[in-house]
C-alpha positions as a LaTeX table, in Angstrom:
\begin{tabular}{lrrr}
\hline
Residue & $x$ (\AA) & $y$ (\AA) & $z$ (\AA) \\
\hline
Unk1 & 109.50 & 130.22 & 97.04 \\
Unk2 & 110.10 & 129.73 & 100.90 \\
Unk3 & 108.06 & 128.56 & 103.42 \\
Unk4 & 108.20 & 131.88 & 105.66 \\
Unk5 & 104.51 & 132.72 & 105.44 \\
Unk6 & 103.36 & 128.97 & 106.52 \\
Unk7 & 102.74 & 130.27 & 109.85 \\
Unk8 & 99.95 & 131.49 & 112.27 \\
Unk9 & 99.54 & 135.21 & 112.22 \\
Unk10 & 100.03 & 135.69 & 115.84 \\
Unk11 & 103.66 & 134.32 & 115.31 \\
Unk12 & 104.20 & 137.34 & 113.34 \\
Unk13 & 102.44 & 139.87 & 115.35 \\
Unk14 & 104.46 & 138.62 & 118.55 \\
Unk15 & 107.61 & 138.85 & 116.53 \\
Unk16 & 106.90 & 142.65 & 115.79 \\
Unk17 & 105.99 & 143.27 & 119.29 \\
Unk18 & 109.29 & 141.61 & 120.39 \\
Unk19 & 111.20 & 143.91 & 118.00 \\
Unk20 & 109.41 & 146.96 & 118.76 \\
Unk21 & 110.01 & 146.44 & 122.45 \\
Unk22 & 113.75 & 145.46 & 122.25 \\
Unk23 & 112.70 & 142.21 & 123.89 \\
Unk24 & 114.60 & 139.41 & 122.03 \\
Unk25 & 116.15 & 137.26 & 124.57 \\
Unk26 & 117.72 & 133.72 & 123.70 \\
Unk27 & 114.95 & 131.38 & 124.43 \\
Unk28 & 114.24 & 127.54 & 124.49 \\
Unk29 & 111.16 & 125.82 & 123.23 \\
Unk30 & 110.45 & 122.16 & 123.64 \\
Unk31 & 108.38 & 120.09 & 121.25 \\
Unk32 & 106.65 & 117.21 & 123.20 \\
Unk33 & 103.39 & 115.34 & 123.11 \\
Unk34 & 101.35 & 115.27 & 126.63 \\
Unk35 & 99.21 & 112.41 & 125.62 \\
Unk36 & 99.41 & 109.60 & 122.96 \\
Unk37 & 96.09 & 109.10 & 121.12 \\
Unk38 & 96.50 & 105.46 & 120.90 \\
Unk39 & 98.76 & 102.81 & 122.43 \\
Unk40 & 101.84 & 103.53 & 124.60 \\
Unk41 & 104.43 & 104.90 & 122.09 \\
Unk42 & 105.13 & 107.33 & 118.97 \\
Unk43 & 107.39 & 106.66 & 116.13 \\
Unk44 & 108.85 & 110.12 & 115.28 \\
Unk45 & 108.90 & 111.30 & 111.78 \\
Unk46 & 108.93 & 114.96 & 109.94 \\
Unk47 & 112.25 & 116.17 & 111.13 \\
Unk48 & 113.45 & 116.27 & 107.73 \\
Unk49 & 110.81 & 118.78 & 106.79 \\
Unk50 & 111.93 & 120.88 & 109.62 \\
Unk51 & 115.71 & 120.87 & 108.32 \\
Unk52 & 114.73 & 121.84 & 104.99 \\
Unk53 & 112.70 & 124.78 & 106.37 \\
Unk54 & 115.38 & 126.03 & 108.63 \\
Unk55 & 117.94 & 125.70 & 105.73 \\
Unk56 & 115.80 & 127.84 & 103.33 \\
Unk57 & 113.97 & 130.09 & 105.80 \\
Unk58 & 113.88 & 133.74 & 104.52 \\
Unk59 & 111.23 & 136.43 & 103.51 \\
Unk60 & 111.14 & 137.31 & 99.90 \\
Unk61 & 109.71 & 140.62 & 98.25 \\
Unk62 & 106.40 & 139.23 & 97.69 \\
Unk63 & 105.81 & 138.07 & 101.44 \\
Unk64 & 107.19 & 141.54 & 102.65 \\
Unk65 & 104.48 & 143.04 & 100.18 \\
Unk66 & 101.88 & 140.99 & 101.59 \\
Unk67 & 102.71 & 141.84 & 105.10 \\
Unk68 & 102.73 & 145.34 & 104.40 \\
Unk69 & 98.77 & 145.03 & 103.42 \\
Unk70 & 98.06 & 143.50 & 106.73 \\
Unk71 & 99.22 & 146.29 & 108.96 \\
Unk72 & 102.83 & 145.50 & 109.73 \\
Unk73 & 105.51 & 148.29 & 110.51 \\
Unk74 & 107.41 & 149.01 & 107.27 \\
Unk75 & 110.59 & 149.09 & 109.47 \\
Unk76 & 109.82 & 145.84 & 110.99 \\
Unk77 & 109.38 & 144.24 & 107.57 \\
Unk78 & 112.50 & 145.73 & 106.22 \\
Unk79 & 114.25 & 143.76 & 109.07 \\
Unk80 & 112.60 & 140.73 & 107.89 \\
Unk81 & 114.47 & 140.87 & 104.49 \\
Unk82 & 117.66 & 139.99 & 106.31 \\
Unk83 & 115.77 & 137.18 & 108.45 \\
Unk84 & 117.76 & 133.90 & 108.88 \\
Unk85 & 117.70 & 131.36 & 111.66 \\
Unk86 & 120.70 & 131.47 & 113.65 \\
Unk87 & 119.89 & 129.12 & 116.51 \\
Unk88 & 120.49 & 125.52 & 117.83 \\
Unk89 & 118.10 & 122.53 & 117.58 \\
Unk90 & 118.30 & 119.17 & 119.27 \\
Unk91 & 116.27 & 116.34 & 118.23 \\
Unk92 & 115.35 & 112.75 & 118.40 \\
Unk93 & 116.30 & 111.33 & 114.86 \\
Unk94 & 113.45 & 110.32 & 112.77 \\
Unk95 & 112.42 & 106.63 & 113.49 \\
Unk96 & 112.85 & 107.19 & 117.01 \\
Unk97 & 110.39 & 105.96 & 119.66 \\
Unk98 & 109.17 & 108.58 & 121.96 \\
Unk99 & 106.96 & 108.70 & 124.97 \\
Unk100 & 104.63 & 111.50 & 126.62 \\
Unk101 & 106.20 & 114.67 & 128.02 \\
Unk102 & 109.61 & 113.78 & 126.34 \\
Unk103 & 111.37 & 116.66 & 124.27 \\
Unk104 & 111.43 & 115.38 & 120.76 \\
Unk105 & 112.98 & 118.51 & 119.50 \\
Unk106 & 114.56 & 121.22 & 121.62 \\
Unk107 & 115.09 & 124.73 & 119.88 \\
Unk108 & 117.10 & 127.46 & 121.26 \\
Unk109 & 117.29 & 130.60 & 119.51 \\
Unk110 & 116.62 & 134.52 & 119.82 \\
Unk111 & 112.90 & 134.28 & 120.83 \\
Unk112 & 111.83 & 136.06 & 117.59 \\
Unk113 & 113.48 & 133.23 & 115.57 \\
Unk114 & 112.23 & 130.58 & 117.79 \\
Unk115 & 108.87 & 131.92 & 117.78 \\
Unk116 & 108.47 & 131.77 & 114.06 \\
Unk117 & 109.07 & 128.26 & 113.41 \\
Unk118 & 106.62 & 127.06 & 115.86 \\
Unk119 & 103.74 & 126.50 & 113.44 \\
Unk120 & 105.82 & 125.01 & 110.82 \\
Unk121 & 107.30 & 122.51 & 113.08 \\
Unk122 & 104.18 & 121.45 & 114.78 \\
Unk123 & 102.38 & 121.08 & 111.47 \\
Unk124 & 105.07 & 118.72 & 110.14 \\
Unk125 & 106.12 & 116.78 & 113.11 \\
Unk126 & 102.42 & 116.27 & 114.41 \\
Unk127 & 101.08 & 114.95 & 111.24 \\
Unk128 & 104.07 & 112.73 & 110.44 \\
Unk129 & 104.50 & 111.45 & 113.55 \\
Unk130 & 100.84 & 110.39 & 113.78 \\
Unk131 & 100.94 & 108.44 & 110.72 \\
Unk132 & 104.11 & 106.95 & 111.19 \\
Unk133 & 102.77 & 105.60 & 114.65 \\
Unk134 & 99.66 & 104.33 & 113.12 \\
Unk135 & 101.52 & 102.54 & 110.35 \\
Unk136 & 103.60 & 100.90 & 113.16 \\
Unk137 & 100.49 & 99.60 & 114.87 \\
Unk138 & 99.11 & 98.33 & 111.46 \\
Unk139 & 102.24 & 96.66 & 110.59 \\
Unk140 & 102.56 & 94.98 & 113.90 \\
Unk141 & 99.08 & 93.63 & 113.95 \\
Unk142 & 99.85 & 91.90 & 110.59 \\
Unk143 & 102.46 & 89.59 & 112.12 \\
Unk144 & 104.79 & 89.75 & 109.42 \\
Unk145 & 102.68 & 89.88 & 106.70 \\
Unk146 & 103.31 & 92.98 & 104.30 \\
Unk147 & 101.24 & 96.10 & 104.36 \\
Unk148 & 100.50 & 97.84 & 101.15 \\
Unk149 & 99.29 & 101.56 & 101.83 \\
Unk150 & 96.17 & 102.42 & 99.48 \\
Unk151 & 95.12 & 105.78 & 101.02 \\
Unk152 & 96.00 & 108.26 & 98.33 \\
Unk153 & 92.37 & 109.15 & 97.40 \\
Unk154 & 91.31 & 109.48 & 100.95 \\
Unk155 & 94.56 & 111.47 & 101.97 \\
Unk156 & 94.07 & 114.92 & 103.17 \\
Unk157 & 94.76 & 117.19 & 99.87 \\
Unk158 & 98.43 & 117.80 & 99.11 \\
Unk159 & 99.59 & 115.96 & 102.37 \\
Unk160 & 99.65 & 112.47 & 100.63 \\
Unk161 & 103.17 & 112.42 & 99.99 \\
Unk162 & 104.15 & 113.40 & 103.68 \\
Unk163 & 101.39 & 110.81 & 104.81 \\
Unk164 & 102.79 & 108.16 & 102.46 \\
Unk165 & 106.40 & 108.89 & 103.71 \\
Unk166 & 105.42 & 108.53 & 107.24 \\
Unk167 & 103.70 & 105.05 & 106.54 \\
Unk168 & 106.97 & 103.81 & 105.08 \\
Unk169 & 109.01 & 104.93 & 108.05 \\
Unk170 & 106.33 & 103.08 & 110.15 \\
Unk171 & 106.83 & 99.80 & 108.38 \\
Unk172 & 104.61 & 99.65 & 105.43 \\
Unk173 & 106.18 & 97.81 & 102.40 \\
Unk174 & 104.80 & 99.63 & 99.64 \\
Unk175 & 102.32 & 102.32 & 98.23 \\
Unk176 & 99.72 & 102.64 & 95.65 \\
Unk177 & 100.69 & 106.49 & 95.20 \\
Unk178 & 102.66 & 106.79 & 92.08 \\
Unk179 & 104.05 & 110.07 & 92.68 \\
Unk180 & 105.44 & 108.76 & 96.16 \\
Unk181 & 107.18 & 106.03 & 94.05 \\
Unk182 & 108.73 & 108.47 & 91.86 \\
Unk183 & 109.83 & 111.24 & 94.31 \\
Unk184 & 110.74 & 109.23 & 97.44 \\
Unk185 & 111.75 & 105.88 & 96.06 \\
Unk186 & 108.94 & 103.80 & 98.03 \\
Unk187 & 108.07 & 100.77 & 96.05 \\
Unk188 & 104.56 & 100.70 & 94.56 \\
Unk189 & 101.89 & 98.20 & 94.29 \\
Unk190 & 98.44 & 97.83 & 92.90 \\
Unk191 & 96.09 & 95.49 & 90.91 \\
Unk192 & 92.82 & 96.54 & 89.43 \\
Unk193 & 89.51 & 98.14 & 90.29 \\
Unk194 & 85.90 & 96.66 & 90.20 \\
Unk195 & 85.16 & 98.82 & 87.37 \\
Unk196 & 87.95 & 97.05 & 85.20 \\
Unk197 & 86.15 & 93.60 & 85.91 \\
Unk198 & 82.58 & 94.89 & 85.35 \\
Unk199 & 83.72 & 96.84 & 81.97 \\
Unk200 & 83.92 & 93.28 & 80.40 \\
Unk201 & 80.97 & 90.95 & 79.52 \\
Unk202 & 82.62 & 88.22 & 81.28 \\
Unk203 & 84.47 & 88.27 & 84.39 \\
Unk204 & 87.19 & 85.84 & 83.05 \\
Unk205 & 87.63 & 88.23 & 80.02 \\
Unk206 & 88.78 & 90.82 & 82.56 \\
Unk207 & 91.39 & 88.61 & 84.09 \\
Unk208 & 92.64 & 87.20 & 80.66 \\
Unk209 & 93.06 & 91.00 & 79.40 \\
Unk210 & 95.01 & 91.79 & 82.70 \\
Unk211 & 97.18 & 88.78 & 82.52 \\
Unk212 & 97.91 & 89.47 & 78.87 \\
Unk213 & 98.69 & 93.11 & 79.77 \\
Unk214 & 100.78 & 92.30 & 82.99 \\
Unk215 & 101.99 & 88.70 & 82.37 \\
Unk216 & 104.77 & 89.06 & 85.24 \\
Unk217 & 102.92 & 91.03 & 87.75 \\
Unk218 & 99.35 & 89.65 & 87.57 \\
Unk219 & 97.11 & 90.24 & 90.63 \\
Unk220 & 93.62 & 89.45 & 90.08 \\
Unk221 & 90.51 & 91.09 & 92.12 \\
Unk222 & 88.11 & 88.12 & 92.53 \\
Unk223 & 85.52 & 89.68 & 94.62 \\
Unk224 & 83.28 & 91.60 & 92.13 \\
Unk225 & 80.60 & 89.06 & 91.75 \\
Unk226 & 81.17 & 85.94 & 93.85 \\
Unk227 & 84.95 & 85.38 & 95.56 \\
Unk228 & 84.76 & 81.67 & 95.28 \\
Unk229 & 83.67 & 81.61 & 91.64 \\
Unk230 & 86.20 & 84.33 & 91.17 \\
Unk231 & 88.99 & 82.26 & 92.52 \\
Unk232 & 88.07 & 79.44 & 90.38 \\
Unk233 & 88.40 & 81.73 & 87.45 \\
Unk234 & 91.69 & 82.97 & 88.63 \\
Unk235 & 92.89 & 79.24 & 88.60 \\
Unk236 & 92.13 & 79.13 & 84.89 \\
Unk237 & 93.93 & 82.46 & 84.12 \\
Unk238 & 96.65 & 81.15 & 86.28 \\
Unk239 & 97.11 & 78.00 & 84.54 \\
Unk240 & 97.07 & 79.78 & 81.23 \\
Unk241 & 99.94 & 81.92 & 82.46 \\
Unk242 & 101.99 & 78.71 & 83.33 \\
Unk243 & 101.52 & 77.40 & 79.93 \\
Unk244 & 103.24 & 80.44 & 78.76 \\
Unk245 & 106.00 & 80.26 & 81.32 \\
Unk246 & 104.73 & 82.91 & 83.79 \\
Unk247 & 102.81 & 82.74 & 87.34 \\
Unk248 & 99.93 & 84.12 & 88.72 \\
Unk249 & 101.25 & 86.46 & 91.65 \\
Unk250 & 98.16 & 86.42 & 93.59 \\
Unk251 & 94.49 & 87.22 & 94.15 \\
Unk252 & 92.83 & 90.24 & 95.93 \\
Unk253 & 89.66 & 90.12 & 98.47 \\
Unk254 & 87.81 & 93.18 & 99.04 \\
Unk255 & 84.82 & 92.47 & 100.71 \\
Unk256 & 83.04 & 89.56 & 102.90 \\
Unk257 & 84.14 & 87.50 & 105.60 \\
Unk258 & 87.87 & 87.79 & 104.84 \\
Unk259 & 88.88 & 85.16 & 107.27 \\
Unk260 & 86.53 & 82.53 & 105.85 \\
Unk261 & 87.02 & 83.25 & 102.35 \\
Unk262 & 90.77 & 83.61 & 102.66 \\
Unk263 & 90.68 & 79.78 & 103.84 \\
Unk264 & 88.64 & 78.55 & 100.98 \\
Unk265 & 90.49 & 80.51 & 98.22 \\
Unk266 & 93.66 & 79.21 & 99.70 \\
Unk267 & 92.20 & 75.66 & 99.51 \\
Unk268 & 91.22 & 76.49 & 95.78 \\
Unk269 & 94.47 & 77.86 & 94.82 \\
Unk270 & 96.67 & 75.01 & 96.52 \\
Unk271 & 94.30 & 72.43 & 95.04 \\
Unk272 & 95.17 & 73.45 & 91.58 \\
Unk273 & 98.86 & 73.61 & 92.25 \\
Unk274 & 98.73 & 77.47 & 92.75 \\
Unk275 & 100.03 & 77.27 & 96.06 \\
Unk276 & 102.58 & 80.06 & 95.23 \\
Unk277 & 99.84 & 82.45 & 94.61 \\
Unk278 & 99.54 & 85.09 & 97.26 \\
Unk279 & 96.09 & 86.31 & 98.71 \\
Unk280 & 95.90 & 90.06 & 99.58 \\
Unk281 & 92.90 & 91.51 & 101.63 \\
Unk282 & 91.67 & 95.13 & 101.58 \\
Unk283 & 88.47 & 96.60 & 102.38 \\
Unk284 & 88.47 & 99.53 & 105.26 \\
Unk285 & 91.09 & 97.46 & 107.27 \\
Unk286 & 92.82 & 98.88 & 110.60 \\
Unk287 & 95.01 & 97.49 & 113.08 \\
Unk288 & 92.13 & 95.92 & 114.96 \\
Unk289 & 90.49 & 94.36 & 112.13 \\
Unk290 & 93.93 & 92.77 & 111.05 \\
Unk291 & 94.51 & 91.71 & 114.43 \\
Unk292 & 91.06 & 90.08 & 114.51 \\
Unk293 & 91.88 & 88.25 & 111.00 \\
Unk294 & 95.14 & 86.86 & 112.41 \\
Unk295 & 93.61 & 85.41 & 115.47 \\
Unk296 & 90.93 & 83.75 & 113.16 \\
Unk297 & 93.80 & 82.03 & 111.15 \\
Unk298 & 93.12 & 83.94 & 108.10 \\
Unk299 & 95.16 & 82.80 & 104.92 \\
Unk300 & 96.17 & 86.27 & 104.00 \\
Unk301 & 99.70 & 87.08 & 102.84 \\
Unk302 & 99.25 & 90.83 & 102.46 \\
Unk303 & 96.97 & 93.70 & 103.41 \\
Unk304 & 96.05 & 96.74 & 101.52 \\
Unk305 & 95.28 & 99.50 & 104.09 \\
Unk306 & 93.75 & 103.04 & 102.89 \\
Unk307 & 91.63 & 105.26 & 104.68 \\
Unk308 & 92.11 & 104.28 & 108.09 \\
Unk309 & 96.06 & 104.32 & 107.75 \\
Unk310 & 96.47 & 107.45 & 105.69 \\
Unk311 & 94.13 & 109.74 & 108.02 \\
Unk312 & 95.29 & 108.25 & 111.39 \\
Unk313 & 91.84 & 107.37 & 112.22 \\
Unk314 & 90.31 & 107.45 & 114.82 \\
Unk315 & 92.36 & 110.34 & 115.75 \\
Unk316 & 92.99 & 112.62 & 113.06 \\
Unk317 & 95.59 & 114.90 & 114.68 \\
Unk318 & 98.55 & 114.49 & 117.21 \\
Unk319 & 98.25 & 116.94 & 120.09 \\
Unk320 & 101.92 & 117.70 & 119.77 \\
Unk321 & 102.90 & 121.08 & 121.59 \\
Unk322 & 105.83 & 123.56 & 121.55 \\
Unk323 & 106.49 & 125.34 & 124.78 \\
Unk324 & 108.84 & 127.73 & 126.39 \\
Unk325 & 111.08 & 126.35 & 129.13 \\
Unk326 & 113.95 & 128.44 & 129.32 \\
Unk327 & 115.07 & 132.32 & 128.73 \\
Unk328 & 118.48 & 133.95 & 129.07 \\
Unk329 & 118.28 & 137.46 & 130.58 \\
Unk330 & 121.57 & 139.32 & 131.10 \\
Unk331 & 123.45 & 136.17 & 130.93 \\
Unk332 & 121.33 & 134.34 & 133.32 \\
Unk333 & 119.23 & 131.26 & 132.67 \\
Unk334 & 115.65 & 131.83 & 133.85 \\
Unk335 & 113.49 & 128.57 & 133.56 \\
Unk336 & 110.07 & 128.86 & 132.49 \\
Unk337 & 107.08 & 126.63 & 133.09 \\
Unk338 & 103.22 & 126.60 & 132.62 \\
Unk339 & 100.83 & 126.07 & 135.53 \\
Unk340 & 97.27 & 125.13 & 135.06 \\
Unk341 & 94.37 & 123.98 & 136.85 \\
Unk342 & 94.29 & 120.98 & 134.49 \\
Unk343 & 97.46 & 119.26 & 135.76 \\
Unk344 & 97.91 & 117.70 & 132.59 \\
Unk345 & 98.57 & 120.80 & 130.74 \\
Unk346 & 101.41 & 122.07 & 133.27 \\
Unk347 & 104.92 & 122.01 & 131.55 \\
Unk348 & 108.43 & 121.20 & 132.48 \\
Unk349 & 110.94 & 123.84 & 133.13 \\
Unk350 & 114.66 & 124.38 & 131.93 \\
Unk351 & 116.80 & 123.16 & 129.18 \\
Unk352 & 116.36 & 119.32 & 129.07 \\
Unk353 & 117.78 & 115.95 & 127.89 \\
Unk354 & 116.21 & 112.69 & 127.74 \\
Unk355 & 118.02 & 109.61 & 128.36 \\
Unk356 & 117.11 & 105.76 & 127.77 \\
Unk357 & 117.98 & 102.93 & 130.07 \\
Unk358 & 118.43 & 99.43 & 128.21 \\
Unk359 & 117.68 & 95.96 & 129.90 \\
Unk360 & 118.52 & 92.51 & 128.05 \\
Unk361 & 118.52 & 94.79 & 124.77 \\
Unk362 & 115.00 & 96.25 & 125.51 \\
Unk363 & 113.71 & 99.77 & 126.56 \\
Unk364 & 113.60 & 99.70 & 130.29 \\
Unk365 & 112.74 & 103.23 & 131.06 \\
Unk366 & 113.47 & 106.74 & 130.26 \\
Unk367 & 114.46 & 109.81 & 132.36 \\
Unk368 & 114.22 & 113.64 & 131.50 \\
Unk369 & 116.86 & 115.57 & 133.23 \\
Unk370 & 118.10 & 119.18 & 133.14 \\
Unk371 & 120.86 & 119.88 & 130.37 \\
Unk372 & 123.69 & 119.85 & 132.82 \\
Unk373 & 122.97 & 116.54 & 134.56 \\
Unk374 & 124.44 & 113.45 & 133.38 \\
Unk375 & 122.83 & 110.09 & 133.79 \\
Unk376 & 125.00 & 107.12 & 134.18 \\
Unk377 & 124.57 & 103.88 & 132.23 \\
Unk378 & 121.95 & 105.68 & 130.03 \\
Unk379 & 121.90 & 106.58 & 126.29 \\
Unk380 & 121.09 & 110.22 & 125.42 \\
Unk381 & 118.17 & 110.61 & 122.81 \\
Unk382 & 118.74 & 114.13 & 121.67 \\
Unk383 & 121.21 & 114.79 & 118.98 \\
Unk384 & 122.21 & 118.31 & 117.79 \\
Unk385 & 121.03 & 118.84 & 114.38 \\
Unk386 & 121.18 & 122.50 & 113.83 \\
Unk387 & 124.18 & 124.67 & 115.23 \\
Unk388 & 124.30 & 128.35 & 114.65 \\
Unk389 & 121.51 & 127.87 & 111.97 \\
Unk390 & 123.51 & 125.42 & 109.90 \\
Unk391 & 122.47 & 121.84 & 109.42 \\
Unk392 & 125.21 & 119.71 & 111.12 \\
Unk393 & 123.70 & 116.31 & 111.07 \\
Unk394 & 123.88 & 113.52 & 108.62 \\
Unk395 & 120.76 & 113.51 & 106.41 \\
Unk396 & 119.83 & 109.57 & 106.34 \\
Unk397 & 117.81 & 108.18 & 103.25 \\
Unk398 & 114.25 & 107.26 & 103.69 \\
Unk399 & 115.21 & 103.67 & 103.70 \\
Unk400 & 117.80 & 104.29 & 106.63 \\
Unk401 & 114.94 & 106.17 & 108.52 \\
Unk402 & 112.77 & 103.17 & 107.99 \\
Unk403 & 115.25 & 100.70 & 109.09 \\
Unk404 & 116.06 & 102.77 & 112.27 \\
Unk405 & 112.51 & 102.72 & 113.09 \\
Unk406 & 112.14 & 99.02 & 112.77 \\
Unk407 & 115.27 & 98.54 & 114.95 \\
Unk408 & 113.89 & 100.81 & 117.57 \\
Unk409 & 110.57 & 98.99 & 117.53 \\
Unk410 & 112.44 & 95.54 & 117.96 \\
Unk411 & 113.92 & 97.05 & 121.15 \\
Unk412 & 110.24 & 97.89 & 122.75 \\
Unk413 & 109.08 & 95.03 & 124.90 \\
Unk414 & 106.01 & 93.55 & 123.48 \\
Unk415 & 103.60 & 94.57 & 126.36 \\
Unk416 & 104.02 & 98.07 & 124.94 \\
Unk417 & 102.99 & 97.04 & 121.74 \\
Unk418 & 99.31 & 96.00 & 122.63 \\
Unk419 & 96.58 & 97.50 & 120.58 \\
Unk420 & 94.58 & 97.76 & 123.70 \\
Unk421 & 95.57 & 97.72 & 127.36 \\
Unk422 & 99.20 & 98.62 & 126.85 \\
Unk423 & 100.84 & 99.66 & 130.31 \\
Unk424 & 102.37 & 103.07 & 130.38 \\
Unk425 & 106.04 & 102.96 & 129.65 \\
Unk426 & 108.03 & 104.39 & 132.63 \\
Unk427 & 109.21 & 108.14 & 132.13 \\
Unk428 & 110.92 & 109.56 & 135.21 \\
Unk429 & 112.17 & 113.07 & 135.91 \\
Unk430 & 115.62 & 113.40 & 137.43 \\
Unk431 & 116.11 & 114.65 & 140.81 \\
Unk432 & 117.51 & 118.22 & 139.38 \\
Unk433 & 114.31 & 118.65 & 137.39 \\
Unk434 & 111.91 & 117.60 & 140.30 \\
Unk435 & 113.64 & 120.31 & 142.42 \\
Unk436 & 113.66 & 122.95 & 139.87 \\
Unk437 & 109.86 & 122.47 & 139.26 \\
Unk438 & 109.09 & 122.29 & 142.80 \\
Unk439 & 110.90 & 125.57 & 143.49 \\
Unk440 & 109.15 & 127.35 & 140.39 \\
Unk441 & 105.91 & 126.20 & 141.70 \\
Unk442 & 106.56 & 127.41 & 145.06 \\
Unk443 & 107.84 & 131.05 & 143.75 \\
Unk444 & 104.65 & 131.13 & 141.71 \\
Unk445 & 102.44 & 130.37 & 144.53 \\
Unk446 & 104.18 & 133.15 & 147.10 \\
Unk447 & 103.95 & 135.75 & 144.16 \\
Unk448 & 100.32 & 134.97 & 143.98 \\
Unk449 & 99.79 & 135.41 & 147.74 \\
Unk450 & 101.91 & 138.84 & 147.74 \\
Unk451 & 99.59 & 140.05 & 144.99 \\
\hline
\end{tabular}
């Protein structure tokens, strides 16, 4: 089953109108983000889904039959039976760092084809990029402590695999999502629920039962009744494990004053000779809460983060857009741009490239240029991934993408990583792009006066 109908109706109605009018010029569209919802940067993710979609894009018989019931022209639908994407796509590889207005993906194809893929591309790129960026912020706030993603139960339906994949790209070390572990190879982690503890008559009996079932991976949830008393009982079970030649891996705190409790629990564990046991904290955590815990000197070795991470809270959607920037008519490129009374909604014309400057190994600034401009001493960020409808790029593994994101993040200056008050990263326009934009604006204004 293909994903051809995972699109908005107006993409298909426009396609029929293009076809019926014989208007199908080569067109270039840019995918970019006008404004970042939090922080100053984005970790790009989702390209792999776009490539899979392009590779398998076709309309099947049942798709055609359904569209016939929606009033589409039967001749147009017959044309769709042979539909394939034949264009070119340039993109920043997954795990790249991007900034506002920069083309993250550039699509050039007959406009009927370029129009169809818009909705799917936006659906995948916006969601995955949002969650990967959120994960990056959470991981950074933890200052080297591992982050386990615990969000499956709060994820947006079947989007859980995409979300978990994005959190791993953003730097999370593991997930509670077992299906993601199987399908994506992400390490899985988890302990026990409060229901497990309360199902026993005595808290320590639940600990012993769990230790007996998982002697080599025993983490105990100690805050069901009283965290301090729970820690003392965990010590008893830890000592019993030692007598069997095993070790208690750690304990989990899920409520209360986590900073204060973690220090006291650490004292209890260390005092009993269980200094090797880790302390995990969870419970409605986000990057701001984790940063506060770190600033308070919390003795926490690992964080479990669920709802706030998997949903991208407080901004559950990334407002990425896909805008027409160039059309070829009779062999001549005609740059296109949107003007708006709201300056922020104006777009940049022409086929473009993105360049990055480095200084002392760190990102210094980016420049958006026209395609035919070469920027000296800068690294181009867009790479061709599709040529004439065929995938031509290397398909990196998920671990390779995750490492690329980590490497790129290490090259971003610390000031841009601040959770609050991060400065705006400098993104400049080339001389050619500035001149083209001004010329088009002037032309539009002249035409408005003449009308």
